[in-house]
TILUMLUM-563020 format. One record per residue (C-alpha): residue in three letters; x, y, z. Coordinates in steps of 0.1 Angstrom, whole numbers, plus 5000, padded with zeros to 4 digits. Example, Ala and Ser with C-alpha at 12.3 -4.5 7.8 and 13.67 -1.06 7.14 Angstrom:
REM TILUMLUM-563020
ALA512349555078/SER513749895071/
REM end
This chain:
REM TILUMLUM-563020
MET500350045000/VAL503350235006/ILE504350184972/ILE500450254962/TYR500850574983/ILE503750714965/LEU502850664932/PHE499250874937/TYR501551114954/LEU503851184927/PHE500651194902/ALA499151424924/LEU501951674921/ALA501651604884/ALA497751604878/GLU498051954898/GLN499152134865/LEU496152034849/LYS493252284840/GLY489952424850/ASN487552144844/ASP489951814837/LYS491551874873/LYS487851944890/ILE486851594869/LEU489451424880/LEU488951564916/MET485851354911/LEU486751034900/THR489351024924/CYS486751074955/VAL484550814934/VAL487850604937/MET488450584974/ALA485150604984/LEU484850234961/MET487750164979/ALA486750225009/GLY482950065011/PHE483949734990/ARG487149665020/ASN487349355038/PRO485149445070/TYR486949155089/LEU490349285087/TRP489349695098/ALA488749775133/ASP485649905140/THR483949765113/ASP482449425124/ALA480649615150/TYR478849815123/MET478349505102/ILE476949355137/SER474749625140/PHE473749615108/GLU472449305098/TYR471049225133/TYR470149535153/THR468949725122/LYS465249685110/PRO463749835076/LEU462150145079/TYR458649985070/GLU459449735104/TRP461550035125/SER460350115158/GLN461450435182/ILE462650185212/ASP465250005183/GLU468950035195/PRO472250035177/LEU474749795191/GLY477949945195/TYR477150325194/SER474850585205/GLU474350825179/TYR470650725163/GLY471150975139/PHE473850795122/TYR471650445131/PHE468850585114/LEU470750605081/GLY471350275084/VAL467450225092/ILE466750435058/PHE469150245037/LYS468149885049/THR464649945036/PHE466149905001/SER468949615008/SER470449445033/ASN473749415013/ILE476449505041/THR479449685011/ALA476549815000/TYR475950015029/LEU479450065039/THR479450195002/PHE476750415007/ILE478550525042/ALA481150635022/ALA479750794993/LEU477951015016/THR481051055035/PHE483051164997/ILE480351404983/PHE481451605013/MET484951585010/TYR484751654973/LYS482751954985/ASP485452045007/PHE488551984988/LYS486852224959/ARG486052484989/TYR489552525006/CYS491652344984/TYR494252574966/TYR495652284950/PRO492752004957/LEU494251704940/PHE497351764962/GLY494851804990/VAL493951454985/ALA497251334993/ALA497851525025/TYR494451345033/ILE495251035023/SER498251035041/ARG496851125077/PHE493451065077/TYR492250795049/ILE492950435069/ALA491250515101/ARG488950735092/ASN487150595059/PHE488150235069/CYS487550255105/GLN486150585122/ILE483050575097/ARG481250775122/ALA483651065129/GLY484751045090/LEU481051145081/SER480751365111/TYR484151545101/ALA483551565066/ILE480551785073/ILE481951985100/LEU484552105076/TRP481752245050/ALA480252395079/VAL483852595081/GLN483052835057/TYR480452975078/ILE482853085098/SER484753325080/LYS481253435066/ARG480653505103/ASP477153325097/TRP476753165127/LYS473453015122/ARG474052755089/TYR477352705108/PHE475552555141/LEU472752405120/TRP475652215100/VAL477352125137/TYR473851975152/ILE473551765116/ALA477351615122/TYR476851595163/LEU473951325152/PHE476551155132/HIS479251135156/HIS479151315192/SER482651445189/ALA481051745169/LEU480651975201/ILE484652045197/ALA483552265171/VAL481452425188/PRO484352635205/LEU485952755173/TYR483352955163/PHE483453195194/LEU487253125194/CYS487353285157/MET485253565168/ILE488653695190/LYS491553815164/ILE493953565173/LYS497553705167/LYS500653475160/TRP501553555200/HIS498153425213/ILE498953135198/TRP502753025205/THR501453175243/GLY498852875240/ILE501652645229/ILE503652685255/VAL500252655279/ALA499252345259/PHE502852175263/ILE502352255306/LEU499252085308/GLY500251815289/GLY503551785304/VAL503951915340/PHE500051925354/THR499251585339/ALA497451475374/PRO494851765370/VAL494151705336/ARG493751385340/ALA491351435370/LEU489351735351/VAL489051475317/ALA487751105344/ASP484951385360/TYR483451535330/ALA484351195308/SER481551095290/ASP480750715277/MET482550775246/VAL484650985260/TYR485450725289/THR486150425260/TYR489050605246/LEU490750595285/GLN490850285289/ASP494450115285/GLU493349945252/TYR493150245231/GLN496450395247/ARG500550435238/GLU502650555257/TRP504150835236/GLY503051175256/LEU504751435246/LEU507151245224/ASN504051165200/PRO505551245165/VAL502651405153/ILE502651655177/TYR506251805159/PHE504551705130/GLN501551965135/LEU503352235150/ALA505752275121/VAL502652305096/LEU501452585122/TYR504352715125/LEU505052765086/TYR501552865079/THR501753105108/GLN504553285096/ASN503753285062/GLU500853505075/GLU500953795046/VAL501353555017/LEU498753315026/LYS496253455033/LYS496153644998/THR495153264988/SER492153235008/GLU489253385025/ASP489453155049/TYR492953205063/TYR492653305094/THR489853065106/MET491852745090/ARG494952895112/THR492552925144/ALA491352595137/TYR494452435129/PHE496052625160/TYR492652395183/SER493452115173/THR497552125182/PHE496552255216/ILE494351955221/LEU496651725208/ILE499551835236/SER497351905259/LEU496151595264/SER498651435248/MET498551195282/TYR495751035264/THR496850935229/ALA493950765214/LEU491551065227/SER494051375221/GLY494451185184/ARG490851185174/THR489751465189/SER492251685175/SER491751525139/MET488851705138/PHE490252045126/ALA493751895117/THR491851755086/LEU492452085070/GLU496252055064/MET494451965030/ALA494252305022/ILE497352435049/ILE500352235034/PRO500152254999/PRO500152644996/ILE502852695025/ILE504852474995/ASN504252744974/THR505953044993/LEU509452834985/SER511352934954/LYS511152734925/LYS514852584936/ASN513752514967/ARG510052434960/SER511552084946/ILE513151974973/ALA510452074998/TYR508351844976/ILE510851574982/GLY511051635020/LEU507251655020/GLY506351335006/ILE509351125025/VAL507051275054/LEU503851165042/THR504550865032/GLY506350775066/LEU503150915082/PHE501050675061/PHE502750375062/MET502150455108/ASN498550475100/VAL498650165077/SER500849945104/LYS498250055132/
REM end
């Protein structure tokens, strides 16, 4: 799979040279292929998928047999369950069901790539590296919810709180972690400056490295059933502040922040995306004692790397750009390998 990823990375770089509709069609076809690959995966090989399969086959009824007292197995989000109820009205095939969820997710992802990515196919390569395997093959509720949340982000830039919170609510119906998106709207109402960002990062390191006991106590006191699951030993890897993803995100945040004057001209969402990515990095560091919890909750807005990373490369001189493409390709391939190996 690593070889396939490297080939796609090279293909994405070459395809960005295309113009207009050709690039749009290629992006659409890429999303279709990604949805089909996720839908036709072997459900026995991927974490969480067996639970979705059992829930759909044995706990989900078609609409004409459905009752309000029916409940899913393995999760509590009734909106996601009701999607299964609607789909089972037409088909009880598990592969078709998984493909339906993947297709719905990538309809939103296609819109997200188009809306936020200056280089959409390059953005797809960044997305695959970090998120595709875990999110679209395993954490499919979060995959759908986060795709909707990303679509909602544009309404922060437009100061349209009604549409933003409407989409957040819809995303919440599919995965309760969508609540993490609520504070972002208010955070973006503040004019976050560079010194705010780096002060916040220092605070995050203090919380994640020095005040681990109070943070653990606070999380344990207020943990919901879903969060409590991620606090169990089987969800942990004792990386803490040694988690390499922390320093990858810090490097991306630093470059995106320091090149503000250039990058803010490439997207009307620059400040919204920067604040969202800072928010993600703060969560990742401050909750680093809980590797699974910090990774899953921070990944919502870390997904914006698909729109953040490619323009950073473009700020370099043509001579240094080629070296950066090679270096970034190595890093993204390494991250992809980490995700495939889990």
